[in-house]
C-alpha positions in Angstrom: 28.6 -1.8 2.1 28.7 -3.9 5.2 25.2 -6.1 5.7 24.2 -4.2 8.8 21.5 -1.6 9.3 22.3 1.2 11.4 19.5 2.4 13.9 19.9 5.8 15.5 18.2 5.8 18.8 17.4 9.0 20.4 15.2 9.4 23.2 13.2 12.0 21.8 12.5 11.0 18.2 10.1 7.9 19.5 13.1 5.5 20.1 10.9 2.0 20.3 9.3 2.7 16.8 12.6 3.5 15.4 14.1 0.0 16.5 11.3 -2.0 15.5 11.3 -0.5 11.9 15.3 -0.8 11.8 14.6 -4.6 12.8 12.1 -5.1 10.0 14.2 -3.7 7.4 17.3 -5.9 8.8 15.1 -9.2 8.5 13.6 -8.3 5.1 17.0 -7.4 3.9 18.9 -10.2 5.7 20.9 -7.7 7.6 22.8 -7.6 11.1 21.2 -4.8 13.4 23.1 -2.4 15.3 21.4 0.3 17.8 23.3 3.1 18.1 22.2 5.8 21.1 23.2 9.4 19.9 23.2 11.7 23.0 25.8 14.6 22.4 24.7 15.9 26.0 27.4 13.0 27.2 30.2 14.0 25.6 29.5 17.8 26.8 29.9 16.5 30.3 33.0 14.6 29.9 34.7 17.3 27.4 33.3 20.3 29.6 36.3 22.3 31.1 34.1 22.4 34.3 35.1 18.6 34.5 34.0 17.8 38.6 33.2 14.8 40.6 29.7 15.6 40.4 29.8 16.2 36.8 31.2 13.0 35.9 28.9 11.3 38.3 25.8 12.7 36.3 27.8 11.6 33.1 28.0 8.2 34.2 24.6 7.7 35.5 23.5 9.1 32.2 25.8 6.4 30.2 24.0 3.6 32.4 20.7 4.5 31.9 21.7 4.8 28.2 22.9 1.1 28.6 19.3 0.1 30.3 17.7 1.5 27.4 19.9 -0.2 24.7 19.6 -3.6 26.4 15.8 -3.2 26.6 15.5 -2.0 23.0 17.5 -5.3 22.0 15.1 -7.5 24.0 12.2 -6.2 22.2 13.7 -6.7 18.9 15.0 -9.9 19.2 14.1 -12.6 16.7 15.5 -15.5 15.3 18.4 -15.4 13.0 18.3 -11.2 13.7 22.2 -10.4 15.3 21.7 -7.2 17.5 24.8 -5.4 18.5 24.7 -1.6 20.1 26.9 1.1 20.9 26.8 5.1 22.0 28.0 8.0 20.1 28.3 11.3 22.1 30.3 13.6 19.7 29.0 17.0 18.8 27.4 17.9 16.2 25.3 14.4 16.5 25.2 14.8 12.4 29.2 14.6 12.1 29.2 11.8 14.6 26.4 9.5 12.9 28.4 10.4 9.4 31.5 9.0 10.8 29.8 5.9 12.3 28.6 5.2 9.0 31.6 5.9 7.4 33.3 3.3 9.8 30.4 0.5 9.2 29.4 1.5 5.7 25.7 0.4 6.3 22.7 -0.9 4.1 20.8 1.5 5.6 21.1 4.7 8.2 18.0 4.4 10.1 16.4 7.2 12.0 13.6 9.0 13.7 12.1 12.4 12.2 9.3 14.8 13.8 8.4 18.4 12.8 10.7 20.9 12.5 9.3 24.7 13.4 10.4 27.4 11.0 12.7 28.7 13.6 14.5 25.3 13.7 15.0 25.3 9.8 16.3 28.4 9.7 19.3 27.6 12.4 20.9 25.3 9.5 21.8 22.7 12.1 19.2 20.1 12.3 20.1 16.7 12.1 18.1 15.4 9.5 18.8 18.0 7.0 22.6 17.4 7.8 22.6 13.7 7.1 20.2 14.3 3.9 23.2 16.5 2.6 26.2 15.1 4.2 25.6 11.1 4.3 26.5 9.2 1.2 24.3 5.6 2.1 20.6 5.3 1.9 18.5 7.4 4.9 15.7 6.1 6.3 13.8 8.5 8.4 10.7 6.8 10.6 7.4 8.7 11.6 5.6 6.7 14.2 2.9 5.0 12.1 2.0 1.4 11.6 2.9 -0.4 8.3 0.2 -2.3 6.6 0.9 -6.0 5.9 1.4 -5.1 2.2 3.0 -1.8 2.5 2.4 1.0 -0.3 5.5 2.3 -1.7 5.5 5.6 -3.7 9.0 6.2 -5.8 9.1 10.1 -6.3 10.9 10.6 -9.8 12.0 13.4 -11.7 13.0 12.2 -15.4 14.0 15.8 -16.3 16.2 16.4 -13.4 18.8 19.0 -15.1 21.2 17.8 -12.7 20.9 14.1 -13.0 21.5 14.0 -17.1 22.0 10.2 -16.8 19.1 9.8 -14.9 21.1 7.3 -12.4 19.5 9.3 -9.5 15.7 8.2 -10.5 17.0 4.8 -11.6 18.4 4.2 -8.1 14.8 5.6 -6.6 12.9 3.0 -8.6 15.5 0.3 -7.8 14.9 0.6 -3.8 11.0 0.6 -4.5 11.3 -2.5 -6.5 13.8 -4.5 -4.1 11.8 -3.4 -0.8 8.5 -4.2 -3.2 9.9 -7.7 -3.5 10.8 -8.2 -0.1 7.6 -7.5 1.6 5.4 -8.1 -1.3 4.4 -4.5 -1.4 2.8 -2.2 -3.8 5.0 0.2 -5.8 3.9 3.3 -7.2 5.6 5.7 -9.6 5.0 9.7 -9.1 6.2 12.7 -11.0 4.9 16.0 -10.8 5.7 19.3 -12.8 5.2 22.8 -12.0 2.4 24.5 -14.2 3.6 27.6 -16.1 1.1 30.0 -14.8 3.3 32.3 -13.2 5.8 32.7 -16.5 2.4 34.1 -17.7 2.2 36.0 -15.3 5.5 37.7 -15.5 5.1 37.9 -19.6 2.0 40.1 -18.6 4.4 42.5 -16.5 6.9 42.8 -19.3 4.1 43.9 -21.7 5.3 41.6 -24.3 2.8 43.0 -27.2 1.7 39.2 -27.7 0.0 36.6 -25.8 2.4 33.8 -24.6 1.6 30.2 -26.0 1.6 29.1 -22.3 -0.9 26.6 -22.9 1.1 25.0 -25.6 4.3 24.8 -24.0 2.8 23.5 -21.0 1.1 20.6 -23.1 4.5 19.8 -25.1 6.7 19.7 -21.6 3.9 17.7 -19.9 4.4 15.3 -22.9 8.1 15.5 -23.2 7.9 14.5 -19.3 5.6 11.5 -19.8 7.8 10.0 -22.3 10.4 9.8 -20.0 8.4 8.9 -17.1 6.9 5.6 -19.4 10.5 5.1 -20.6 11.5 4.4 -17.0 8.5 2.8 -16.3 8.8 0.4 -19.5 12.4 -0.1 -18.5 11.4 -1.5 -14.9 8.2 -3.5 -15.8 5.9 -0.9 -13.6 2.4 -1.6 -14.4 0.6 1.7 -16.4 -2.3 1.5 -13.5 1.0 2.7 -10.9 2.2 4.9 -13.1 1.2 9.0 -12.0 1.6 12.4 -13.6 0.3 15.1 -11.8 0.9 19.0 -12.2 1.9 21.2 -9.5 4.6 21.8 -7.1 6.1 18.5 -5.5 5.9 20.2 -2.0 2.4 20.5 -2.6 1.5 17.5 -4.4 3.3 14.6 -2.7 2.4 15.0 0.7 -1.4 14.9 -0.3 -0.8 12.2 -3.1 0.9 10.1 -0.4 -1.8 10.4 2.4 -4.4 9.7 -0.2 -3.3 6.3 -1.4 -2.3 5.1 1.8 1.3 5.2 1.4 3.7 3.6 4.1 7.0 4.7 2.3 8.1 7.6 0.1 11.2 7.4 -1.5 13.2 10.1 -2.8 16.6 11.2 -4.1 19.5 13.2 -3.2 22.2 14.4 -5.4 25.8 14.4 -3.7 26.9 18.3 -3.9 29.8 19.9 -2.0 30.9 23.2 -0.9 28.4 26.2 -1.0 25.7 23.9 -2.5 25.4 21.3 0.2 24.7 23.8 2.5 22.0 25.4 0.7 18.5 24.4 2.2 16.3 23.9 -0.7 16.3 20.2 -2.0 12.7 18.6 -2.6 13.2 16.1 0.1 14.1 18.8 2.7 10.9 20.9 1.6 8.8 17.9 2.1 10.2 16.1 4.9 7.9 17.8 7.6 5.1 17.3 5.6 5.2 13.7 4.9 2.6 11.5 7.3 5.0 8.2 6.2 8.3 7.3 6.4 10.7 8.5 3.8 13.9 7.0 2.5 16.4 8.8 0.4 18.0 7.1 -2.4 21.5 8.0 -3.4 22.8 7.9 -7.1 25.6 5.4 -7.8 
């Protein structure tokens, strides 16, 4: 992995804020910064079968505007000791172009702006943010246009009993990312685990006309206690104070955005497991479910 922060600049995704946040990250981690202008439109104009002098002229003017924007952004984030370079990617789809660029330079972080996606947009399976969550092998930092506090609040969302992470390497990667960042910026780290209630199971058993009542409350308490045991173990291993450990009942997509806002979070760190084939194409990971609903930045950590 190289010592570079790769900032993906898109004109429709508040480029100034993305550049500033990327520069902040690069300075705190002692990295170089590369500003990458992502615009598949230019590639379409140059690759179109209807190549003409007019289309080439349009493409050239767009490229000139992109170069000027990159130079302006570079000047805006310039700081002593920070090396800033620029490049432009135009391949389609944008997610594949970004993944290819990341493979080329192996960055410490890929940083990109994110915004609300409508249900119709989510149904197309093509949105760059979600494709990057699935495909990218490097930490993905999704920026939202919000000013950070001088001492940022960082929420590490973990799942100590994740059935696809039996070795618990993903949770440790999430906590490691949070601890490292908190140490670098004097931030405040919180550990959050949510678990689903068993009310739905109780309702389902009634439909099956089971003659004896299912011990839902007893099962749920045992489940909560087991989750808590693993959560406390993870916290103790990482020397996280008890008042920074939170266990809440409910679905993550409902609880996490509310918790983040109530606690003034500047960043939520979540995990994404590498998957292949059909599983990679299925929308349904927790990160994808809460992406639109979190008010703050999101860091997608990867298991080693």
